[in-house]
N, C-alpha and C positions, 0 to 999 in steps of 0.2 A: 830297432824298439824291441823291449824284453818284456817276453809274452806270460803270461802264466805258469806256463808248462817248463819256457826255462827257467825261469823264476825256482820252481821246485828243482828241478835238475841241480840246478847249481847248492841247492840247501842240500839235496842228499850229499855231493858229494863234497860240502863242508862238515856235515855231521858225521861222515863217513870216516873224515880224517881224525876228526876229535876224536868219537867210540875207539876206532881203531887205535888211538897211541893211546888212551887212556886202560884199555884190556891189554894189548899186548905188553905196554911199558909194565902195570899193573903185577902182568906176571912175570915178565923179566925179574921187577924188583920182588917177588917175591921168592923166585929161584934163589936171587942173589942174596937175601937173608934166611933164609931155609935151604941150603942146597941140596940135594940129592930129590927136591920132587917130584923136576920133572929138567926132560934136558933145555939147555938154556939155547944151542946152537940153533935148532928150529927155529925156532920164535925171531933170533933174527932176520932167517930168513924170510918169516910170515912178517914180520915188520917190512922189510925194505918190497916185498911184492906188495902190500896193503900201499906202501908209499908211492910207487910205482904206476899201478893200478890209476891211483888219484891223481897224477901226474897227467896221464894218458884219458882219464873222464874228463877233468880240467880243459883239457885242450880238443877233447871233443864235442865239446856242449855248443861250441856255434854252429854244428853240425843236428842238433838233437831236435830241431823242428821240422827241419827236412827225411832226418832217419830216426824214427820212433824207436826203431831196434835197438840204438844205442841204448836206453834205460833200459830194456830188457835184459841188454847183456851185460849192463851194470847191478843191476839187480842179481842175475845169475853168477858174479861171481862173488857179489859181497854169500851168496848162500856157503858157495867153494872153500872163502878166507874162514865163515865163521864154524864151518864143514873141517875144516885144519885145526881150527882153535881147538873145540871139542874135540879133535882126534888125539892132539898132543898133551889136551888136560883129561883124559881118561875115558875118552867116549864114551859109555854108557854109564861107569861110573864119572863123571866129569858134571861138576856142579853150574856148567854153564851151558846148560842145552837150551836153556830160556832166553839164551842170544838172537836164537833162530826168528822170536818176533819183531826183532827188529828190521831186519831185511822186508820180511813179512808185510808189516806195517808201513814199511818204506812203499812197499809195491802196492800197496793199496789208497796209498794216498797222491801217487802217483800215477796209477794207470788204473785207479779204483780196484773194483772188485777184478775184474781178471787179473788184474797186475797180483793181488796179495793171493787170488790162488794157485795161480803158474810158481810163484817163490815157495807158498806151503807145499805145491808138489814136489817139486823139485828139493827141496828141506828136506821131505821127507824122504825122499830116496836117497838123498846121501848119506842121511840121517842111520837108516836101516842099513844100508851098504857098510857102514862105518862096524856097527855094532856085527853083524854080520861077521868082517875080517876078524872081528876081536874073540870069533866063536868058532874061527874054524881049528879041524886037529893040526896039532903040531904034525902029525904024521904024512897029511896032507902037504904044508906048507912050514915044513921047517923053517925054513931064514926068514919067513914074514917078519919085519919087525914089529910091535905093538908095544904100544905105552904102558898099559897095563896087564901084567902078565895074570895068565889064566887063574892062578890059584886068588886070586884077588877082584875074579868079578863074582857076580852075582850069580843065581843058579840059575838056567836060561828059561824057566818059568817067571823067575822076576823078574828076568830081563825083558821075554815077553811084553812082561804088564807095565814096565817101564817104556818101551817102546810105544805101543800103543796110547799109554797117558798121552807121552808127547808128539805122537801123529794124530790125538782129539786134536789138541791145545796148536799144533799149527792151526789144524781147518777152522778150530774155533776161534781162535783169534784174525785169519784170513776174512772167516765169513763174516764177523762182527767188524773189522776193521774195515773191510769193504762196504759194509751196509751205510757203517757210518759214514766214509768217504762219498758216498751216493748220494744220501742225505747231504750233506754239508753241501755235494753238487748239485742238487736239485734246489734248496734252501737257496743254494749261491744263484742260480739262474732266476730261481723265482724273485730272491729278494733286486735282484740286475733290473729284470723285468720291472718289477714294482716302481724301483728308483729313476731307472728310464721314463714310466708311462706320469710319475709325478713332478720328473722334471719336463717333460712336454705339457703336465699341467699347468706349471706354475710358468711355464714359457708363455703359455697360450693364455695366460693370466694374465700376466704380465704386458704382453704383447698388446692383448684387448684397452690394460690401462692405458698403456701410452699410445693407444691410437683415438681414444675417445678427442673429440674437439675438446672437450670441455676439460677444464681443470678438476683437477682429482686431488685432495688431499685429505688423508687421516690423521688422526690426533689420539695419543692414549688419553685417559680419564683425567690427568692433570693439563688437556690441550697440548701436550709436545709434540710436535708435530713428526710422526713417523714415519709415511709416506708423502712422494710429491711427483707427480708424473710431469712425461713431457710437454704433456698442453698448458700446463699448471707454470711448467718453466716460461715457456714460449708466452704465457699472459702476462706473468709476473716480470717477468725480465731476471729475473734470479737461477741460480743454479741450485740442484735437489741438496749436492755436499753442503751447500751453505746455510740452510734452512732448518736438515733437520736434527730434532731435539732442540729446536726454538720456539717460543711459544707463537701457536697462533695466531693472537688476538697481536703480535708485531709484523708475523708476515703479511699476512691478507690484509692488515690497517684495519681492522674490526671497531666499529662503534662500539663505544662504554658499553651500551645496552646487550649487545649481542655476547659483547664477553661477562657480564652478569648473569643473561640468561643461562651461557655454558654453565655456568657455578649452580646456579639453581636447578637444572635443570631445563629441556625444551618444553614441559608441559607436556599437556596430554595429547596433542597431536603428534608430537617427540620430534617437529620440524619446523624450521622459520625460515623465513625469503626476506628479503630486502636486498635493495642496488646502492649503489653506495660509491663514492669516488675514490678510486685508488691510481698512487703515483711509483709507477713502473719504477726499476732499477736504473733506467736512461734517464731517468727527471719526468718523462711524459705523464700528463696526468688521462685517465680513461676509465669508461664507466662501466663499473663492475656489476651482475647480477647474480646473486650468492644465494645457495640455499644447502642449509645444515640441517642436520640428522644424526642420532643418537646409532651406531653400532651395538646393536644388540648380541647378545650369546646366550646359552642355554644356562653360562652361569651367571649373567647379567650385564649391563651396557660396558664394556671393551675400549670405549673414549666415543670419539665424533668422525663422522663425515662428511667433507665440504667438499660441494661440486658449484666451482662458478665459471663464468663466459663473459668475455669481451665484448658489452656491449655500445661499445661506441661507435661503431658503424650503423648498429641497429636505431641508434637515439638519434644519428644525423640524417638515415635515410625516412624516419617519423617526424623528424623536426622540417625534413626535404617534401616530407608531402602534407605538412600541414602549410608549410609556405605554397608550396603547387593550389594548395585547394584555395587558400587568402584569396592569392594571385589571382586563380580563374574566378575566384567573385568577384575581386576589382575589376578584371578584363569584361566579363560582361557592364558591369557599372559603366564603365569607361565610353561605351559605346552610345550607351545613353544620354550620358552626362553630354560627350563631345556634341549628340546631336540634337540638346533641350537646350546649349548654350552657348556651343560656338555662334551661332549665325546670329544669335541675338547680340553678341558681346560686340560681334563684328560691326552691325549698327551701331551700336549704342558708342564705339570706338571712334565711327567713321563721323557721326554726328558731332562729339564732341569736338572734332576735330575741325570742323567747317564751322561750329559757336567760332571755337578759339579764334577761326583765322577772320572771322565773318563783324564779330563782337568788340567794342572797343573795351577792354577790360583793365583793372589797376592790376598793380603788380605781384596781391594775394590772390586774385580773380584767376591770372595766367597760371603762377605757382599750383592753385588747384584743380587749376585743368589736366596741367603738365601730370602733377599725380593722376588724374583720373586714367587719363593715357597710360602713360608708365604702367598701373599697375593692372589694366587692360593688357597689353601686351603682356604684362609675366602672367596673367590667368592663361591666356591665350597658348604661352609657351606650355605650360604644366598642362594642358588638353590636347596639345602635340606630343606630348612623353606621353601621356595617357593614350593615344591611339597608337604611338610607336609602340606602346610595353603591350596593349589590350590584341594590334590587329597587326604583328610584324609585317613587315614589306614582304610582296612575294619572294622568294629564294631564289635568284638566277646563279647557280651551281655552276663555277669557273674553276680551272684550274691554271694557279698564279703562285707569283714567288713572295712566300710572307715575309722575305728578311725587306722588298720596297714598299709594302704595308706600314712596315715598323718604322722604316728610315720615313716615309715618307708623312707618317705620324709625328714623329719629331723632329721636321722640320717643318709643321703648321704650327706643332706647341711652341717651337723657338721664337713663331712671328704673332704669336696671339696676344691677347689685351691679358690672361692670366699671368703671364711670363712677367716677372719682373727681375731688375738687373741683380739682383744675389740669387738667381732660382740659373742651374743649370741642366740642359735635359741629353741626356749623355744614352746611344744606341748601341745593344752591343747585340751582334746576328755576327754568324758563322760564315765564311766564307764560299764556302757551296751552299747554290740555292737550296734552300727550304719550300718544294712543292708541295700545292697545300691543293683542296677541293674543296671549297665553300661558294656560299656569298662574298665577294667581294666588300660591298659595304657594309656586310654586319659586322664583319672580322674589322673592319676598322671604326665601325662605333663603338666594339667593346673595348677597342684599344684606346680607342678617345675618352669616354666615360671614365675609365680607371685610372687616365692617366690625368684629366684635371682634378679628377676627385684626390690625387696627389697633391699637386699643387696647391689647391686649397688647404690641403692638411701641412702644407709650409708657409703658413702666413708670413714668416720671416725671413723665409728663402731657403734653400736648401738642393740637393740634386735627388733630380729624377731619373732611373733609369726603366729607358725599355728594350727589355731582350724575347728573341724568340730561338727555340731549339726544337731539332728532333730527336723524338727520345722514344725509340723502338719504332711502331705503328704509328704512334700520335704526335702531335706537332702540342711545343708548349709554347706559352704566350705570358710572359713576365713582366708586369708594373711595379716597381720598386720607388717609396720614396725614403726622405727621414724627417717626417714628421712628428707630430704629436703623438700617433700610432691611436688604437683602438681598445678599449677593456674587454676583457677577456669576456666579462659578461654582456657585453654588448655584439658579441661575434656573432653569436645568433640568430637575432635581429638583424645582422645589416643589410639582406637582401629583401626587407619585405618593405613596398611601398608605403612613400612616404617617413621614410627613416631618416631621412637625409639629419646633419648634423652643422649643415653649412647656413649660414644665412643667404647662398645666393646658391640658388640651385632648385628645382621640384622634389627631391627626394626619391627620385622614381629612375636615377642614371643608373644605382647600381643593380632596382629589381630587374632594369631592361637588360642588362649583363647577364644577368642569372637566366633569364627568363630564354634567349640566345641560345646560350653554352648546354640548357638543359634540352631544346629544341634539340643539337646537332648533335645528342648525349655524350655531353661532355662532365667535365667534374668542373668545381672551384675551388681552390683552398686559399685561406686567410692565413697569412703568417705574423703577428704584429705582437708589439711591446711597446707601455706606455711610456712617450717620451724618447722612443726610439725609432719609429719607423713603422711602414708597414708593407709587406708583400703579396700581392694578390698574383698566383700562376693559376691559367686557363689551359686545360689539358683537352684537347680536341682533336678526333681520329682524323688522320691526314686525309681518308676518301669519308665524304658527309655520308652520313645514313639519317638526313635530316627527320624528324616528326613532330607532327604539327597537331 
């Protein structure tokens, strides 16, 4: 991983190579075009030294993070190279003394104020040393080679002024560039901290939005979707990438009145609530409760905020609660009906039977007597079903193999009066036992009631399939027919008493099934297509926990 420090060191090496090439190459070109300005050969040595050091520093770049002094050595060598260049171009009379600013600035950028002051100090010492060698008397060092002749040098006072001015410039550049580098670093740290805080805040906001159990959608003023959280994806069965930028009325299948309300504004309250049917991406219809409001900002309304929930389970629970309430009322009434009607009905039926046997009746009178007896039996069956629903048999919990119960029910159905030659009754159960703890008689009643309903739904014949399986901690009993089916609007009231749709029957069979399943804390689902058939699925805990 390349760090900022290593990247800056790499830029320093590249910049040094380019600047060295330009300056030294320019000086050499000047000598070629104007011979005699200064010796050429030393520049070639200086160019070779510069490129040699560049190669060394480039090789050492991999170690600069571990050994920070390598950068200090580079900056020191830069100051030496610049001093050599100034020495060759006239020393105190050189026009290039400002080049010292380059390594000073580089030191400040990489090592901040410390680096800038270090390079400035070294540059000052080297520059003073160059100037002093130029003013050494020939009697002391007669063989000392100088670039500028003593006769061309400025006076000592002028030289002192130039040296002082340059030293002041070195320190000033070091202080200013160091301060600027420190300021940039401090600003960078603050910016990085602020960016990190902002990223954390954005991540927190996104996590909060995505963790909401409710779907959340935001739009612009033209009602185009801007955001679509995870709950919205889950509820709608749509991916956020597929809906962003689309009209929200199309995505959420909003009623026309709400779309118009968006265009006009949401009124004084600034909010609107409604419930409507929504068809998911997988085709399943669900109940959705939706709330819409404005997204208000200091500059005005920036769009709309819509939250919604899947109310399908809530609606089902409400329907179940209403059904339970109705069933409880009917149950209370059933005991009174049985008490007030069953005994007199038995007396009436017995009396009619005796009269029919003792009195000489013509054919029409005998037929009327038979009708009375038949209707009495039917009324007695209805009262008996009431009693079974209102006062279930005492639970006798035992462990048994559910496969045997389903197979027995299939055998009984094949030999029942409801099965015709055009009917087939099949049983589908696994090879392994399905152990179940419950009242076996009530489980048989569930299967029998559902199966007889399935046969009645196939007056022209068809296949009836009984099945049982183990699904985790639950057992599942299925009864599937290929009959007339049930309309979607009729499914809600299917388990209400006296909701029967067949001529033969009391209308209490499915209500009794629902009552037993509810007592076992189970669930029953209906999947039906008109004209294709119906499948009832009963899910019960494998270990019975009965509530009565």
